[in-house]
N, C-alpha and C positions, 0 to 999 in steps of 0.2 A: 440171888432173885430167881423167881419163878419164869418158865416161860408166859403166862400169861400177863406177869407183872410187868417185865421187859419189854412185850409187846403194847401195851396200855403205855406205858412210858415213851415209847417211839413214837406212836401216834401220837400224841399228848404234843410230843417237841415236835411234831410235824404239821399241827393245829389239825388233824384228821381223828376221824371216830372210827370206833370197831365195830366190826361185823361179825356179830355170832349168830350161828348159824346151828338149829339142833335137828337130831334125826334118829330115830328108833331103833337101835341094833336089832338086828335080823328083820327089818320091814322094808321092803317087800320080800326080801331073802334074803339069807343069811350071806351068798355069794354076792349081793349088791352094797351091803354096805363099805366095806373098806375102799373099793373103787369110787363111790361116791362121796367119802372122804375126801379122795385124791383130789376128786373134781372139784368138791366145795374148796379145797385150798389153792387149786390151780385160779380161782376163779376169784380169788381174792378175800375169805373166810379169815379172819384172824384168832377166831376162839371155834372149836367143832364143840359142842355138845352135843353128846351122844345119851340118848335116853335108853335106862335098863326095863327091861318088858318087867310088867306086874300085873299081875292078876287085878288089883283094884286101885287104879293111878286115880285117886280121887282131884287130884289138881288139874286133870287133862278133860279139855271140852271133848264133843264126839268124834272128833277127826284124830286126834293123837289117842285116844282111847282104842280106835277100830287100827292103829297101826299098832298098838301093846297086840292085841287080840293076834292078830299076825302073824307076830314076832312070836307070842306063846306057842301059835300055832306051827313054827318051825323051830318047835323046842329051843329057843334062845333065852339062855341065862345070864347071869351077872359073871361067870367065870367067861362064858361067851365073847359081852361085850369087851372082857380085861384082855383076853384073845386076839380083839380086832384092833385093839390100840395098838398090840404089839406090833401084828402085823402092820397095820398103818407107819409105825415107828421107825419099821425097817429100811423104808423109802422116805419118809420124813421125819426130820429131828427138829423141825421149828414151828409148826402149826400148832397152837396150844389145843387140848384137849381134855374137857372134863366130862364127868359122867354126873348123869343126874337121874336120881331114882328114888326109892320108898325106903325106908332103913330095914324092914323084914330080910330083902336077900342077906343084906353084909351082914345083919345080926346072925342069919343062920351060916353065911361063909365064917364068920368071927372077926371080929374088928382088927386086928392084930395081921391077922392071915391077909385079910385085903389088903392093908396097908403095903404089906411087904410085897405083893404080887403088886398094885397098883404102880410102885416107886420101879420095880423088876419092867413092867411092858412100858416105860414111858407117862402113867398118867401126870396130867397137872394139878386139877382138883377135883371138889368133890361139892354136888347138891342135893342133901338128901330133905326130901319134900318137906316130909312128916317128922323130922326129927327138931324138936323147938330148941333153941339155944339153954332153956333151963336144964336139960336132961343131955343135952350133948357134950358138957365140959371133957369127960375122960376119950371120948371119941375125936372131938377138937384138937385134944392135946397129943392123942397118937397122930392124927393128921399132920399136926406142925410138926413133930417132931423127926417125920419122914419127908417134912419138904412139900407138903400138899396142901393147896389155898383150900380153903372153906366158904366157898358161898353161901349166902343167905337171899332168900327169898324178903321185900317189904311190898307192902302193899299199899293202898290208898286208904283201908280200913285202920294202919297201923299205928297205936298213937305215939306222940312225940317220945315216950319216954322207953318204951319198949324199941321203938326204932331206934335211939340213941344207945341202946342195950347190944340192939344187933351190928350196928354201925361199927361199935368197939371193938367186935370179933370176929367181923367178916376178914377174910384176906380175897385177895385177885381182885374181885368187884362186887359190887351189892347191886342185886337183880332186883328190878324195881318194876313190879309190877303195874301196868298203868289203867288196868280194869278191876275193875269188881267182878269177881265171876271166875269162872275157869281159863284155859287157855284158848284162844281162836273166838273169845265171844266178844258182842258189844262192840263200839262204836268209841272212838277216842277225844279227850275233853282233853286239849291241848295246855289249855292253860291253867288247869286242873294239875296236870303233869309238872309243869312247870314249875308251880309252888312248891309242889311236893319234893322234886328233886333238889331246888334250892334249900330246902327245909333239913335234908340228908347230906347237902353240901356244908353245912356248918355244922354237922357232927362228925364229920370225917374228910381224909384224904382219900382214902379209897376210892377210884372211880366207879359211878354209875352210871348201868347199862337197862334202857328200858325192853320190857319183852311184854308179850299178849298183847294182840289187837293191830299187830304190825304184817299189813297183808300184801302190798306191792312198794314202787319205789319213791310213790306220793308220800306214804305214810312214814317210811324208814326214812326218806327225807328230812320230811315236820320233826319226827323224835328225835333225829340226830343232831339237830340244831339246838335242842337244850339238854341232852345229855354224852355222856362218855362213849355209849356206843349204843347197836340195837340188835335186839334177839330175835330171829325170827323163826317160828316153828311150824304152825299150824299151815300156813301157806305152800311151805317145803312137803310137810309131811304129805298134804292132799296130794299135791302132783305125783308123787312118788306110787303113791295108790292105784297109777293107770297103767300101769307100765311100762314098755320101752318109751313110749310116745311121751308120756308123763315126766319122765325122767330126763327128757331131753329139754320138756317145757321148767323143769325145777331146775337146773343149771343153767336156762337162759334168764331165770328170774334173781338166780344169784347173781349174774354177770349184771342185771337191770340194777340191784342193790346196789352192790359197791358202787357202781356208776353215780347214783342218786345219793348215797352217802357221801360220797369224797366232792359233790358240787355244793357242800354245805363250810360254808368259811367261818 
């Protein structure tokens, strides 16, 4: 059983919800990423989502796009991101880590080489934003052979047949996008999210975590009441861009999110 599944099962048995926190590798500096990953874990993050910098992060809003740009200016690559996971693992063997990124860097590295290195460094799963299920069979098989989970996005505009297809091949958890649009956009319609999660739950026993639009303790608490976990990215990344003061604010935010989520019964 993967770290992801193990942790989500543990939380479910305790009637608790998962906190998934996103940070871009190399933003605002390479030296910041691993220490902040440890800080996330210490403050109750269950799964760390490490973004791989990419020149055209089409699924991201302005906040995370700027983070990708900063990380690329710092010459942060996919190999660097994997090295950061290895460094994190030297002191933390329990917190799950997934890479969220785009297909091009993985293809350039080579799927087999990527999977081998991912296992070597202690990665737990992969979310490839621009690789649709119809084109991912070979890569998914390699990931499965290496014991790595495949995380998939499902959006409000995903029709039922396609959602069922995705739910049947996803492992670890399903990432439900609560808003139409890019990361950090818009306002939440909780009733709409509730209905769509219920539909997904009819297709699969894989946990469903919700992201996009979670900016504070109140929104995290609200979504945790209807999902298995919440994913917070833009709110954290925006604070990290503010330097040392922002780093402390980001740490405080994560602590507040953990407390809010744990208030859900």
